[in-house]
C-alpha positions in Angstrom: -26.8 -20.5 -21.3 -24.9 -21.9 -17.7 -23.9 -19.0 -15.3 -20.4 -19.3 -15.6 -18.1 -18.1 -12.6 -15.4 -15.6 -13.2 -11.9 -16.5 -13.2 -11.2 -14.7 -10.3 -7.2 -14.8 -8.8 -6.9 -16.9 -5.7 -4.6 -15.4 -3.3 -4.2 -15.6 0.4 -3.1 -12.9 3.1 -0.3 -14.0 5.5 0.5 -13.1 8.9 2.5 -9.5 8.3 5.6 -11.3 10.4 5.5 -14.2 8.0 9.2 -15.5 8.4 10.2 -15.5 4.4 9.2 -14.3 1.2 9.9 -14.9 -2.7 9.7 -11.2 -4.2 9.4 -8.0 -2.6 7.5 -4.6 -3.9 8.4 -1.4 -2.5 4.6 0.5 -3.3 4.4 4.1 -2.5 1.6 6.2 -1.6 1.9 10.1 -3.0 -1.0 12.4 -2.3 -1.8 15.7 -1.0 -2.9 16.3 2.6 -6.5 14.7 3.5 -7.0 12.6 0.3 -6.9 9.1 2.2 -3.4 7.8 1.8 -3.3 6.6 5.3 -6.9 5.4 5.2 -6.3 2.9 2.4 -2.7 1.6 3.6 -4.0 0.8 7.0 -7.2 -0.7 5.5 -5.3 -2.7 3.1 -2.6 -4.1 5.7 -4.3 -4.2 9.1 -8.4 -4.2 8.0 -9.2 -1.2 10.5 -10.5 2.4 9.1 -8.7 4.8 10.6 -8.3 8.3 10.0 -5.1 9.6 10.8 -2.1 12.1 9.3 1.2 11.1 8.8 4.3 12.5 10.0 6.7 11.8 7.4 6.5 8.6 6.2 5.1 5.3 7.4 5.9 1.9 6.5 3.4 -0.9 6.5 3.8 -4.4 5.1 1.3 -7.4 4.6 2.5 -10.7 2.8 0.3 -12.4 0.3 0.6 -16.0 -1.2 0.1 -15.8 -4.8 0.2 -18.5 -7.1 3.1 -20.6 -5.0 5.1 -17.6 -4.3 5.0 -15.4 -1.0 5.0 -11.9 -2.1 5.9 -8.8 0.5 4.5 -5.7 -0.4 6.5 -2.4 1.6 3.6 0.1 1.6 5.2 3.9 2.1 2.7 6.0 3.0 4.0 9.5 2.8 2.6 12.8 4.2 1.5 15.3 1.8 2.0 18.7 3.9 4.6 20.7 2.0 7.1 21.1 4.6 8.0 17.1 3.7 8.3 17.4 0.0 11.6 17.8 0.2 12.1 14.5 2.2 9.7 12.1 0.6 11.1 12.1 -2.8 14.3 10.1 -1.3 11.3 7.3 -0.8 10.5 7.3 -4.1 14.0 5.3 -5.1 13.7 1.6 -6.1 9.9 2.0 -5.9 8.2 -0.9 -7.9 4.8 0.8 -8.0 4.0 4.8 -7.3 0.3 5.2 -6.5 -1.4 8.9 -7.0 -4.1 9.4 -4.6 -6.4 12.4 -5.2 -9.4 13.7 -4.2 -12.3 14.9 -6.7 -14.0 17.1 -4.3 -11.3 19.7 -4.3 
């Protein structure tokens, strides 16, 4: 039996300031304070590991080339503090995807 390589999707991460895109998606990260929303979004977009609290919303973006299309991902990293709950729900509008992040150790 021969070793077969799994067909993995081929994509390329482009410069954050890439001049144009074919598709755009708004992704909202939701979760309580301290679960790692900012850490995940910064790691995905800037390839850094940082932990810092978010005040209201941080908007990060990245561009990906996949199957000859350039896709812009706008990541809305929302604050987990209760005082921002009423403001954050405004960012859910027109979102393509909402990701709920939680910690299992709480």
